[in-house]
Backbone as CSV, one residue per row, in Angstrom:
resi,resn,N_x,N_y,N_z,CA_x,CA_y,CA_z,C_x,C_y,C_z
1,MET,139.287,196.905,28.115,139.229,198.349,27.863,138.893,199.089,29.171
2,THR,139.640,200.136,29.478,139.437,200.870,30.723,138.196,201.746,30.627
3,GLU,137.362,201.698,31.680,136.158,202.514,31.721,136.526,203.982,31.884
4,ASP,135.838,204.839,31.113,136.064,206.278,31.195,135.536,206.774,32.537
5,ARG,136.455,207.313,33.371,136.088,207.751,34.708,135.858,209.259,34.785
6,SER,135.860,209.956,33.656,135.642,211.391,33.693,134.242,211.681,34.230
7,LEU,134.073,212.866,34.802,132.779,213.232,35.372,131.695,213.262,34.297
8,LEU,132.023,213.762,33.117,131.044,213.826,32.030,130.580,212.439,31.629
9,ALA,131.511,211.497,31.509,131.145,210.121,31.168,130.304,209.491,32.272
10,THR,130.625,209.813,33.530,129.851,209.296,34.656,128.414,209.813,34.609
11,LEU,128.248,211.099,34.308,126.904,211.678,34.197,126.145,211.045,33.038
12,ASP,126.826,210.783,31.930,126.181,210.113,30.784,125.629,208.756,31.208
13,ARG,126.410,208.010,31.992,125.956,206.685,32.430,124.803,206.800,33.424
14,LEU,124.868,207.774,34.330,123.816,207.925,35.335,122.480,208.325,34.704
15,PHE,122.521,209.177,33.699,121.292,209.676,33.094,120.750,208.750,32.012
16,ALA,121.519,207.727,31.642,121.071,206.807,30.596,119.880,205.988,31.086
17,GLY,119.011,205.604,30.166,117.851,204.788,30.505,116.594,205.338,29.866
18,PRO,115.454,204.671,30.098,114.183,205.150,29.540,113.902,206.583,29.955
19,ARG,113.453,207.404,29.025,113.269,208.823,29.299,112.229,209.077,30.390
20,ALA,111.258,208.195,30.508,110.194,208.405,31.497,110.587,207.943,32.894
21,SER,111.672,207.171,33.017,112.051,206.643,34.327,112.624,207.748,35.204
22,PRO,112.318,207.722,36.517,112.791,208.792,37.413,114.205,208.522,37.923
23,LEU,114.910,209.597,38.214,116.213,209.515,38.877,116.126,210.381,40.125
24,THR,116.199,209.740,41.290,116.097,210.488,42.549,117.439,211.131,42.889
25,VAL,117.391,212.115,43.782,118.622,212.749,44.256,119.512,211.715,44.944
26,ALA,118.893,210.848,45.760,119.656,209.802,46.455,120.306,208.849,45.455
27,GLY,119.568,208.465,44.415,120.110,207.580,43.392,121.246,208.223,42.627
28,PHE,121.103,209.511,42.367,122.153,210.248,41.665,123.437,210.262,42.478
29,LEU,123.318,210.559,43.779,124.508,210.622,44.636,125.137,209.244,44.816
30,GLU,124.312,208.208,44.922,124.849,206.849,45.033,125.619,206.472,43.767
31,GLY,125.129,206.933,42.620,125.811,206.659,41.356,127.153,207.358,41.253
32,LEU,127.259,208.541,41.866,128.542,209.253,41.880,129.538,208.618,42.840
33,GLU,129.035,207.815,43.792,129.853,207.159,44.816,130.660,208.208,45.590
34,THR,131.983,207.986,45.785,132.759,208.902,46.612,132.870,210.290,45.994
35,ARG,132.613,210.407,44.710,132.623,211.723,44.071,131.447,212.588,44.517
36,SER,130.442,211.970,45.133,129.270,212.737,45.549,129.640,213.799,46.581
37,TYR,130.648,213.517,47.416,131.033,214.487,48.451,131.594,215.774,47.843
38,PRO,132.633,215.708,47.008,133.121,216.959,46.416,132.091,217.618,45.497
39,PHE,131.207,216.824,44.895,130.178,217.387,44.017,129.228,218.281,44.818
40,ILE,128.719,217.770,45.946,127.787,218.550,46.770,128.491,219.747,47.404
41,VAL,129.683,219.522,47.939,130.403,220.605,48.602,130.717,221.725,47.612
42,ALA,131.117,221.363,46.375,131.392,222.381,45.355,130.138,223.181,45.044
43,ALA,128.990,222.489,44.949,127.732,223.178,44.656,127.374,224.163,45.772
44,LEU,127.653,223.790,47.023,127.353,224.669,48.150,128.364,225.809,48.265
45,ALA,129.606,225.552,47.867,130.643,226.586,47.967,130.502,227.635,46.869
46,LEU,129.973,227.236,45.729,129.939,228.114,44.548,129.295,229.477,44.804
47,PRO,128.136,229.553,45.505,127.535,230.882,45.730,128.421,231.826,46.534
48,ASN,129.363,231.270,47.292,130.245,232.101,48.106,131.480,232.589,47.337
49,CYS,131.632,232.138,46.107,132.810,232.499,45.317,132.690,233.872,44.670
50,VAL,131.517,234.485,44.779,131.320,235.847,44.284,130.731,236.679,45.420
51,PRO,131.107,237.942,45.523,130.564,238.783,46.603,129.083,239.096,46.357
52,THR,128.190,238.412,47.058,126.750,238.614,46.856,126.159,239.624,47.827
53,GLY,126.800,239.805,48.978,126.260,240.705,49.986,125.102,240.122,50.776
54,ILE,124.795,238.830,50.558,123.701,238.183,51.294,124.176,237.867,52.710
55,PRO,123.508,238.385,53.734,123.961,238.155,55.112,123.974,236.670,55.483
56,LEU,125.050,236.250,56.120,125.206,234.885,56.656,125.106,233.782,55.590
57,LEU,125.296,234.133,54.306,125.252,233.106,53.255,126.299,232.030,53.501
58,SER,127.510,232.442,53.896,128.573,231.464,54.113,128.243,230.521,55.267
59,THR,127.552,231.021,56.281,127.165,230.165,57.408,126.052,229.210,57.013
60,VAL,125.074,229.732,56.276,123.928,228.906,55.850,124.387,227.769,54.936
61,THR,125.351,228.042,54.054,125.863,226.993,53.169,126.987,226.193,53.831
62,GLY,127.692,226.820,54.778,128.824,226.146,55.396,128.431,225.049,56.365
63,ILE,127.346,225.259,57.117,126.921,224.239,58.090,126.564,222.913,57.404
64,PRO,125.773,222.915,56.299,125.543,221.635,55.603,126.840,221.008,55.101
65,MET,127.806,221.836,54.679,129.094,221.294,54.232,129.805,220.574,55.367
66,VAL,129.755,221.169,56.569,130.384,220.535,57.736,129.749,219.169,57.994
67,LEU,128.426,219.094,57.936,127.717,217.830,58.175,128.054,216.790,57.107
68,ILE,128.205,217.234,55.860,128.540,216.320,54.767,129.960,215.785,54.934
69,VAL,130.896,216.676,55.275,132.287,216.260,55.445,132.425,215.297,56.621
70,MET,131.642,215.507,57.678,131.669,214.578,58.817,131.296,213.167,58.367
71,GLN,130.316,213.049,57.472,129.924,211.734,56.956,131.050,211.104,56.143
72,ALA,131.770,211.940,55.391,132.906,211.422,54.607,133.974,210.854,55.525
73,PHE,134.275,211.561,56.640,135.282,211.081,57.580,134.826,209.819,58.309
74,LEU,133.499,209.622,58.382,132.972,208.403,59.011,132.988,207.205,58.065
75,GLY,133.354,207.454,56.794,133.547,206.357,55.851,132.340,205.986,55.012
76,ARG,131.309,206.804,54.980,130.147,206.516,54.145,130.521,206.673,52.676
77,THR,130.034,205.741,51.839,130.334,205.797,50.405,129.723,207.026,49.763
78,SER,128.488,207.343,50.151,127.813,208.546,49.663,127.083,209.179,50.841
79,PRO,126.864,210.483,50.798,126.278,211.160,51.959,124.812,210.823,52.170
80,TRP,124.417,210.760,53.441,123.006,210.600,53.785,122.318,211.948,53.678
81,LEU,121.118,211.932,53.107,120.308,213.139,53.007,118.954,212.891,53.652
82,PRO,118.294,213.920,54.166,116.924,213.737,54.668,116.047,213.124,53.578
83,TYR,115.113,212.269,54.003,114.272,211.548,53.040,113.541,212.499,52.098
84,SER,113.096,213.640,52.613,112.334,214.570,51.785,113.166,215.124,50.638
85,ILE,114.497,215.191,50.834,115.388,215.652,49.764,115.818,214.492,48.883
86,GLY,116.195,213.382,49.502,116.693,212.230,48.761,115.675,211.620,47.809
87,ARG,114.377,211.715,48.150,113.361,211.091,47.301,112.968,211.955,46.112
88,TYR,113.392,213.243,46.125,113.027,214.134,45.021,113.590,213.573,43.724
89,ALA,112.757,213.524,42.689,113.165,212.873,41.441,112.791,213.720,40.229
90,MET,113.564,213.524,39.168,113.261,214.108,37.867,113.365,213.004,36.831
91,SER,112.642,213.160,35.739,112.701,212.143,34.697,114.078,212.143,34.038
92,ARG,114.537,210.958,33.655,115.842,210.860,32.995,115.832,211.627,31.676
93,GLY,114.662,211.718,31.058,114.565,212.447,29.800,114.958,213.908,29.965
94,ARG,114.469,214.543,31.026,114.813,215.948,31.277,116.297,216.091,31.569
95,MET,116.851,215.135,32.341,118.270,215.188,32.650,119.118,214.959,31.398
96,GLN,118.667,214.060,30.519,119.388,213.818,29.265,119.383,215.060,28.384
97,ASP,118.228,215.746,28.321,118.141,216.977,27.521,119.067,218.052,28.085
98,PHE,119.066,218.182,29.419,119.936,219.171,30.061,121.404,218.869,29.781
99,LEU,121.785,217.595,29.921,123.180,217.215,29.712,123.584,217.422,28.256
100,ARG,122.651,217.179,27.334,122.944,217.385,25.913,123.244,218.860,25.631
101,ARG,122.468,219.749,26.262,122.707,221.189,26.070,124.028,221.620,26.702
102,MET,124.376,220.999,27.831,125.570,221.397,28.569,126.840,220.706,28.070
103,HIS,126.702,219.701,27.218,127.846,218.903,26.780,129.014,219.749,26.276
104,PRO,128.790,220.694,25.355,129.942,221.473,24.860,130.667,222.229,25.963
105,ARG,129.898,222.819,26.890,130.530,223.557,27.990,131.286,222.629,28.924
106,LEU,130.672,221.480,29.231,131.335,220.528,30.128,132.602,219.966,29.497
107,GLU,132.580,219.781,28.180,133.780,219.295,27.494,134.911,220.314,27.590
108,ARG,134.563,221.603,27.479,135.593,222.642,27.601,136.138,222.682,29.028
109,ILE,135.236,222.497,30.014,135.680,222.481,31.415,136.611,221.298,31.665
110,GLU,136.247,220.128,31.125,137.069,218.936,31.336,138.392,219.022,30.581
111,ALA,138.443,219.840,29.516,139.717,220.052,28.835,140.683,220.832,29.726
112,ALA,140.115,221.671,30.605,140.941,222.466,31.514,141.183,221.764,32.836
113,ILE,140.232,220.934,33.272,140.332,220.232,34.557,140.313,218.740,34.266
114,HIS,141.435,218.081,34.459,141.552,216.667,34.092,142.670,216.023,34.914
115,PRO,142.739,214.692,34.932,143.770,214.021,35.731,145.189,214.426,35.308
116,ARG,145.994,214.878,36.262,147.398,215.234,36.020,148.068,215.432,37.387
117,TRP,149.390,215.356,37.386,150.179,215.593,38.590,149.574,214.833,39.779
118,SER,149.418,213.542,39.596,148.699,212.713,40.578,149.359,212.716,41.955
119,TRP,150.640,213.097,42.030,151.331,213.129,43.322,150.569,213.956,44.337
120,TRP,149.877,215.018,43.883,149.165,215.935,44.773,147.846,215.364,45.288
121,VAL,147.331,214.325,44.669,145.990,213.839,45.027,145.969,212.345,45.343
122,THR,147.088,211.816,45.797,147.151,210.405,46.153,147.789,210.243,47.533
123,GLY,147.496,209.115,48.149,148.132,208.744,49.401,147.963,209.765,50.514
124,THR,149.058,210.044,51.209,149.031,210.964,52.343,148.621,212.367,51.917
125,ARG,149.064,212.805,50.718,148.701,214.145,50.245,147.197,214.279,50.079
126,ARG,146.534,213.224,49.642,145.079,213.274,49.484,144.390,213.407,50.836
127,ARG,144.896,212.668,51.846,144.307,212.758,53.184,144.522,214.154,53.781
128,LEU,145.704,214.714,53.554,145.955,216.084,54.032,145.051,217.086,53.311
129,LEU,144.805,216.843,52.030,143.889,217.695,51.269,142.496,217.653,51.882
130,HIS,142.019,216.446,52.223,140.712,216.310,52.872,140.668,217.128,54.161
131,LEU,141.736,217.027,54.951,141.773,217.739,56.225,141.781,219.257,56.010
132,ALA,142.601,219.722,55.071,142.661,221.159,54.792,141.325,221.680,54.281
133,CYS,140.667,220.895,53.432,139.356,221.290,52.914,138.342,221.381,54.049
134,ALA,138.413,220.440,54.994,137.497,220.473,56.137,137.723,221.719,56.986
135,VAL,138.992,222.098,57.180,139.292,223.316,57.953,138.779,224.547,57.214
136,ASP,138.959,224.574,55.884,138.426,225.685,55.079,136.912,225.802,55.245
137,ILE,136.241,224.659,55.277,134.778,224.649,55.411,134.363,225.210,56.771
138,VAL,135.083,224.827,57.825,134.774,225.352,59.162,134.970,226.866,59.187
139,ILE,136.057,227.334,58.584,136.308,228.787,58.533,135.195,229.484,57.762
140,LEU,134.772,228.884,56.655,133.689,229.470,55.857,132.396,229.560,56.659
141,ALA,132.129,228.537,57.476,130.879,228.493,58.235,130.855,229.479,59.398
142,LEU,132.043,229.903,59.868,132.086,230.845,60.986,131.583,232.223,60.547
143,PRO,130.803,232.878,61.381,130.255,234.194,61.000,131.274,235.319,61.172
144,ILE,132.384,235.222,60.414,133.425,236.249,60.469,133.246,237.157,59.245
145,PRO,132.982,238.429,59.421,132.784,239.328,58.275,134.001,239.362,57.346
146,PHE,133.740,239.390,56.037,134.767,239.528,54.991,135.731,238.351,54.943
147,ASP,135.306,237.179,55.444,136.245,236.050,55.539,135.807,234.847,54.712
148,ASN,134.926,235.041,53.727,134.420,233.862,53.035,135.023,233.638,51.648
149,LEU,135.549,234.681,51.005,135.928,234.563,49.596,137.109,233.616,49.386
150,PHE,138.209,233.815,50.131,139.375,232.938,49.976,139.016,231.493,50.309
151,ALA,138.268,231.305,51.402,137.894,229.942,51.819,137.022,229.258,50.774
152,ALA,136.072,230.003,50.210,135.169,229.416,49.214,135.935,228.952,47.976
153,TRP,136.879,229.781,47.514,137.663,229.394,46.334,138.597,228.228,46.647
154,ALA,139.170,228.202,47.850,140.021,227.072,48.241,139.217,225.774,48.231
155,ILE,138.010,225.820,48.795,137.131,224.636,48.819,136.790,224.200,47.405
156,LEU,136.454,225.165,46.546,136.079,224.837,45.167,137.233,224.164,44.432
157,PHE,138.446,224.709,44.556,139.597,224.104,43.888,139.886,222.703,44.420
158,PHE,139.776,222.510,45.734,139.982,221.184,46.306,138.942,220.191,45.774
159,CYS,137.689,220.632,45.667,136.637,219.751,45.156,136.891,219.369,43.703
160,LEU,137.327,220.329,42.897,137.662,220.032,41.502,138.826,219.042,41.425
161,ALA,139.794,219.207,42.328,140.920,218.270,42.373,140.452,216.850,42.675
162,LEU,139.508,216.726,43.619,139.004,215.403,44.004,138.082,214.813,42.935
163,LEU,137.322,215.661,42.253,136.403,215.173,41.221,137.152,214.600,40.029
164,GLU,138.268,215.240,39.644,138.966,214.846,38.419,140.406,214.395,38.652
165,ASP,140.804,214.206,39.934,142.186,213.818,40.255,143.188,214.769,39.604
166,ASP,142.914,216.058,39.751,143.717,217.089,39.100,144.669,217.727,40.110
167,GLY,145.956,217.437,39.987,146.942,217.973,40.910,147.102,219.477,40.827
168,LEU,146.891,220.053,39.636,146.987,221.505,39.500,145.901,222.196,40.325
169,MET,144.683,221.653,40.283,143.603,222.223,41.098,143.924,222.085,42.584
170,ALA,144.567,220.971,42.958,144.964,220.788,44.363,145.980,221.849,44.779
171,MET,146.954,222.141,43.896,147.942,223.170,44.201,147.274,224.534,44.415
172,LEU,146.324,224.865,43.533,145.603,226.129,43.681,144.808,226.153,44.987
173,GLY,144.233,224.995,45.333,143.514,224.893,46.601,144.421,225.155,47.794
174,TRP,145.642,224.601,47.752,146.585,224.823,48.851,147.004,226.285,48.940
175,LEU,147.231,226.936,47.785,147.595,228.352,47.787,146.479,229.204,48.391
176,LEU,145.233,228.907,48.002,144.098,229.672,48.545,143.876,229.352,50.018
177,THR,144.204,228.118,50.435,144.099,227.765,51.858,145.091,228.571,52.684
178,ALA,146.321,228.717,52.176,147.313,229.542,52.874,146.819,230.983,52.976
179,ALA,146.225,231.483,51.877,145.677,232.845,51.899,144.522,232.954,52.893
180,THR,143.706,231.898,52.964,142.580,231.879,53.905,143.063,231.976,55.343
181,PHE,144.050,231.157,55.698,144.569,231.166,57.067,145.166,232.536,57.417
182,ALA,145.977,233.088,56.492,146.616,234.382,56.753,145.570,235.487,56.912
183,TRP,144.560,235.490,56.027,143.531,236.519,56.073,142.673,236.396,57.333
184,THR,142.359,235.159,57.734,141.549,234.941,58.936,142.285,235.418,60.181
185,VAL,143.572,235.082,60.281,144.372,235.544,61.420,144.417,237.071,61.443
186,PHE,144.605,237.671,60.261,144.632,239.132,60.173,143.331,239.739,60.679
187,LEU,142.187,239.169,60.238,140.888,239.696,60.668,140.669,239.525,62.162
188,LEU,141.090,238.381,62.708,140.893,238.127,64.135,141.754,239.042,64.998
189,ILE,142.903,239.466,64.450,143.773,240.378,65.210,143.331,241.826,65.021
190,VAL,143.114,242.209,63.780,142.807,243.607,63.468,141.355,243.952,63.798
191,GLY,140.443,242.982,63.587,139.022,243.239,63.807,138.710,243.801,65.182
192,PRO,139.118,243.139,66.263,138.839,243.676,67.610,139.441,245.062,67.833
193,ILE,140.640,245.293,67.256,141.272,246.615,67.422,140.417,247.697,66.772
194,VAL,139.891,247.402,65.572,139.047,248.367,64.868,137.763,248.622,65.647
195,VAL,137.142,247.539,66.161,135.892,247.677,66.924,136.125,248.517,68.177
196,ILE,137.215,248.225,68.905,137.523,248.990,70.125,137.752,250.462,69.787
197,GLY,138.450,250.709,68.674,138.690,252.088,68.262,137.413,252.830,67.931
198,LEU,136.482,252.144,67.266,135.185,252.765,66.940,134.381,253.073,68.197
199,VAL,134.395,252.124,69.144,133.642,252.337,70.399,134.209,253.525,71.156
200,ARG,135.536,253.630,71.231,136.157,254.740,71.953,135.867,256.074,71.272
201,SER,135.798,256.065,69.937,135.511,257.319,69.224,134.075,257.768,69.429
202,LEU,133.189,256.805,69.687,131.774,257.144,69.904,131.506,257.613,71.334
203,PHE,132.287,257.128,72.257,132.041,257.474,73.670,133.233,258.282,74.204
């Protein structure tokens, strides 16, 4: 019988065990294996998917993403975290209760995001996806005003594609990546012109 590889089933297995036993952050990420990379990157990209107005939020979240992606390219099964973060633990009982409450929502999410159109997430296409996602992350981390929304959504879609082997999410990621590149080029060309125009109008 084939093991259920869905993210929800994986979380069920990770949180299983005596309720009083602890589950550390490092143990959780090791249990996710290679899925730990898109999981962390998606969590860091998510705050940038809505206009918050928080200064340098994309840079503050983007730099850790760059460091995490570098570890993925170096071939680590799961990302290394500072000991002070990796040792943080919660009881499995609390995690089981949380997952039980979230189960209906996660099931609806998995009904929409699931393995399909594998051509987009296998072989050379998967490696190109990794590279495009890394470029999106670098763009997100750069302190360019008004340049984080397209990149954040592209990263999120790519992460969902990698988490669930979903080719549709990969396609959306590629579309948002194209929008990211076009918008960034536009800002880099138009931005200096606007700044120069403002300076000349002031002096």
